C-alpha positions, -999 to 999 in steps of 0.1 A, spaced: 121 -752 550 87 -740 558 76 -708 539 60 -678 558 24 -670 549 20 -648 519 6 -617 538 36 -618 562 61 -618 533 44 -587 517 44 -567 549 81 -573 555 90 -553 523 68 -522 532 86 -494 551 70 -481 583 53 -447 580 71 -418 599 58 -407 632 34 -377 629 39 -363 664 70 -341 655 54 -323 626 23 -315 646 44 -301 675 63 -279 649 31 -266 634 16 -258 668 48 -240 678 49 -219 647 12 -210 650 17 -199 686 47 -177 677 26 -161 648 -2 -153 672 22 -138 697 39 -117 670 5 -104 658 -6 -94 693 27 -77 699 26 -57 667 -10 -45 673 -2 -35 709 29 -16 699 53 -39 720 71 -50 688 84 -23 665 68 6 684 99 21 699 120 20 667 93 29 641 77 58 658 94 87 675 76 104 705 52 131 694 65 166 698 47 189 723 40 226 719 63 249 738 52 260 773 30 291 775 49 318 794 18 337 805 -19 331 804 -38 361 793 -69 376 809 -99 388 789 -93 425 782 -117 452 795 -133 476 770 -114 509 766 -130 543 764 -129 557 729 -104 586 726 -102 615 701 -78 612 672 -54 636 689 -52 612 719 -41 582 699 -6 572 707 18 573 677 42 544 674 78 553 683 94 535 653 103 553 621 86 534 593 73 538 557 36 533 557 21 515 527 -14 518 515 -30 486 501 -57 492 476 -94 485 485 -92 453 464 -62 441 483 -78 448 517 -110 430 505 -90 400 494 -71 399 528 -104 402 547 -118 372 529 -85 353 535 -85 361 572 -121 350 576 -112 315 563 -78 312 580 -93 295 611 -111 269 590 -80 252 577 -75 215 586 -38 210 596 -23 177 603 -8 173 639 23 157 624 28 188 602 26 211 632 51 191 652 79 205 630 72 241 640 72 236 678 110 237 681 111 268 659 85 286 680 104 277 711 137 291 699 120 323 686 102 328 720 135 322 739 156 345 716 133 374 712 111 372 744 79 372 723 49 350 733 50 321 708 12 319 707 12 354 691 38 343 666 18 311 659 -14 331 655 2 353 629 16 322 612 -19 308 609 -33 341 597 -6 346 571 -2 311 555 -23 286 575 8 273 591 27 272 558 0 251 540 -15 279 519 -8 275 481 24 294 471 39 295 505 72 282 494 74 299 460 67 332 443 49 362 459 14 369 470 -15 384 451 -1 419 457 33 408 442 52 420 473 53 394 499 62 357 503 70 328 525 54 313 557 52 348 574 46 368 542 75 392 544 76 422 520 107 420 497 97 449 474 93 479 496 120 502 509 150 502 504 156 485 527 127 461 525 110 447 556 127 414 549 161 430 545 158 447 579 153 414 598 165 387 574 196 379 596 174 371 626 181 334 622 217 340 634 205 348 669 190 314 677 201 278 674 186 262 642 168 229 649 185 199 634 156 191 611 122 206 602 99 203 573 111 230 549 147 238 553 162 257 523 198 251 510 207 288 514 201 313 542 185 336 548 154 327 528 118 339 532 108 304 522 127 287 551 104 282 580 131 289 606 145 320 589 109 335 583 96 327 618 127 341 635 124 373 615 88 377 624 95 372 661 122 399 659 99 423 641 71 418 667 97 424 694 108 456 678 72 467 677 68 462 715 54 427 718 65 407 749 53 376 767 21 394 777 -9 392 753 -20 428 759 -22 461 741 14 459 731 8 426 714 -22 441 696 -1 470 685 26 447 671 0 427 652 -14 459 638 20 470 627 26 436 611 -3 439 588 -7 477 583 -26 507 593 -61 505 579 -94 490 588 -84 455 576 -53 458 598 -76 464 628 -95 433 619 -63 414 615 -49 424 649 -82 416 666 -83 381 653 -46 374 658 -46 385 694 -80 369 703 -68 336 689 -36 338 710 -55 347 741 -78 318 736 -49 294 732 -33 307 764 -65 301 783 -76 267 768 -45 252 753 -31 253 718 -56 240 692 -46 238 656 -79 239 639 -102 255 665 -120 286 654 -117 319 674 -147 325 697 -166 355 684 -171 368 719 -133 369 724 -128 388 692 -154 413 703 -137 418 736 -103 424 720 -118 448 695 -136 467 723 -104 470 743 -79 477 715 -93 478 681 -123 501 685 -103 532 695 -80 528 665 -109 521 642 -126 553 654 -94 573 648 -90 559 613 -126 567 605 -122 603 619 -89 608 600 -105 596 568 -133 621 571 -110 650 581 -99 660 546 -136 667 537 -138 692 565 -103 708 562 -83 725 535 -63 701 512 -30 713 526 -39 701 561 -51 666 550 -19 648 554 -14 658 591 -47 642 601 -33 607 597 -1 612 616 -17 603 650 -28 568 640 1 555 619 22 528 635 40 514 604 36 485 581 49 451 590 52 421 567 21 411 548 -1 428 522 15 459 508 38 462 538 67 485 544 93 488 571 120 511 558 138 529 586 124 505 613 149 500 642 152 464 653 169 450 683 201 430 678 203 402 704 236 384 710 243 358 683 237 322 692 268 302 702 
C-alpha cells in the first residue's frame, strides 16, 4: 500500500480553526447597543421619566400689583389706628440694629430651586385657605429666615430669645403668645403629602406647613388680602412691629412682593431700590413721620401725657423680633375636610 506524503499525514491530525465571523458579528452588535444606550441616557429617553419627577411650579399670582403713588404726609392725629387689640412690644435699639442688618442681606441669599419646590404647595394651600396673596407670604418667609435656610431655623430661638421657626413666631409673649393664637391654623388647610421639613408632632413652629399657615392667618387677621396695597403694607408692619425698623421691614417685604407680581417669582433676585422708594413714599413715609413726631412729643409735653402720643401709630406686633400679639382676634375659617 502506498503511503501518503508526510505533509498530508500531519495536516490530517490538525483541527480546523473555528470560523471568526460569528464573534465579530456579536461584538459589533454589543457595541451598537452600548452606543444606543449611551445616547438614550444622555438625551433623557432612558431613565428620564422614572428617575426625575417634573419640576414644581410656583402657584398662580392672583393679582398683579401696580406701582403705588406717593401719599401726602398726614399729622400724627390723622394716622389710622389698627382695629385689632394687641400687646405692643418694644425691641431694644440693639435688636432693631441687628434686624436691620439681617434684612439688608436677606435678598442676597442663594437658594436652590429644588429646595423652593417644596414650599410651593404650602404657599398654594395658605393662599386658598386664608385669601392672602402668596407672594406677600413668600416675601415674609424670605425676610424672616431666607426661605428656611437661615442658621437655627429648625431649632432654638432667635437672638432675642423670643421667636423661632421658618416664620419666626413669638412663643414667649402674652399669654397668649402670638404663636398660641394661631398655632392651630394648619387644621384649616389640607397638608401636602410630603415637604422638606415635616415634624412628627403638630402644631410646631419648626414645621414649614404649620408655620406658614399660621403666618397667612395672622396676615389675614391684620387685613391683608390678594391685593398688594396699603392693607398688605399694614399687615407686614404689624408682623414685625411698630418702630422705624418695622417701617423698613414692611417697605422691603411689600416692594419685593410687588416686583414678583410684575416680573415673575425670582428666588434670588434683589429688590429694585426704586420700587422700595415708591412703596416707602406711598405707605412707609407717613408712618415714619408719625413715629418721629410721637418720639419727640414727650420732650414738649408733660410726662403724664407722653403715653398718649403713641396711641395713634400703634398697630400691634406680629411674629418676629420682640413680637407680641396677645388679645389679637383672628379669623377661624372652616376646617379642611
